[in-house]
N, C-alpha and C positions, 0 to 999 in steps of 0.2 A: 427592216427590209430596205430595198433599194428605192431611191427616188430618181427616176430618169429625167434629168433636166434638159439634156440635149443628147446628141448621139455619142458624145464623149463622156458624159457624166463626171466631169471634173468640177469640184467645188472650191470655194475660197480657202485660204490657208490662215493659220494663226501663227504669230511670231513669239509665242511664249517659249521659255527655255526648259520647261518641264518635259521630260520624255514620256510620251504616251505609252501605256501598257500595250504589249503586242496583242494582236488579234487572237492568237492561239492561247494566250493567257487569260483573255477576257471571256472566252467561250469554250465549252468542252468540245471534244472531237465530235460527239454525237450532235450537238447543236449546230456546229459548222457544217457537218455533212448533210444534215436535214435542210439547212438553208441553201446550200449550193445545189442540192438535187432539185429543190423547189425552183430555184432560179433557172437552172438548165432546162427544166420542164417547160417553163413559161417563156423563156427567151432563148430559143434554140440557135439563133444566129449571133449570139453574144457569148463573151467569155468572162466569167467572174474572177476578178483579180483583187488581191489585197496589196496595197502599196504603202510601205512604211519606211520611215527614215532609219538608216543604220544607227545602231546604238552609239557609235563613236562619232557620228556626224554632228557638225555645228549648224547645219542647215535647219530651217524651221520645219515643224511638222505640218503635213497636210491636214486640213480640218477633218477630212473623211478618209477612212482606210479602205472601204469597199467600193469597187467600181465595176461597171459593166462596159465592155468595149465590144464593138462590132468585130466579128471574126476576121474581117479583112483589114483591120486597123494595123498599121505597121509600127515597128519598134521606134523608128525615128520620129514618128508622130507622137508616140507616147513620151519620148524624151523631150520633144519640143513643148508639149503641154505641161509637163512637170516643171520644166525650166521657166515657162511663162508664169505659172502659179507661184513659183518661188521667187519671182522677180529678179532673176539672175541676169547680169549683163553678159555681153558676148564673150568676154574674157574669162568668165567663170565656167568651169566645167562641172557637169553632174554625171555621175556614173550610175548605171542600173545593174543590179545583180538579181539573179534568181536563186532562191533558197540560200542566200548569204554566201554563195560561192561561185556561181557561174555568171560571168560578165555578159550582159546583153550587148552584142555587137551585130554588125550586119543589118543596118537600119532598114533595109527593104524587106526583111522577114516579116511575115504576118504574125500577129500576136497569137493566133490560133495554133500555129506551128510550135511556138514556144510553150503554149498551154498544153498541147498534146504530149510534148516531150517531158515537161517538168512539173506538171500539176501535182499537188500534194494528195495524200490519201483522202483528205476531206474535200477534194475536187475544186479547191481554190488554187490559183497560181499566186505565189508569194514573191513580190518584187520589192527590193530594198534600194534606196537611193542614198548617195553620199557625194561629197565633194572630192576633188582630186586627191588630197593628201590623207584621207581617212585610211586608205589601204596602203599608203606609201608607194603608189604607182609612179 
């Protein structure tokens, strides 16, 4: 389950080079759906999100994949938090994608809007992060 440490629920990262197994591979759809429904029942003002490193990225993995964010949390705040947890300098860019294809832009958008539009069948929102050259942008 989730442990809410603060209103952002971001934890420390690890710098190992091993790729973590994706959340969807770790748990069956039924397990994920049961967990997300339980979360949404108890935390109606929050959004359950899975944040994972893109498989081609050289950035470190976040220590935790599951997060709860307040519904009014904005995309630029999410980007800022991930950047700080990855210890990136100002010259290094990190890009966020939803479902491995839709780039998260428009930093003032609430995370709830993104969740409502792109949530998975298991009721989690899946966000991937990578550095600039992963997708050849």
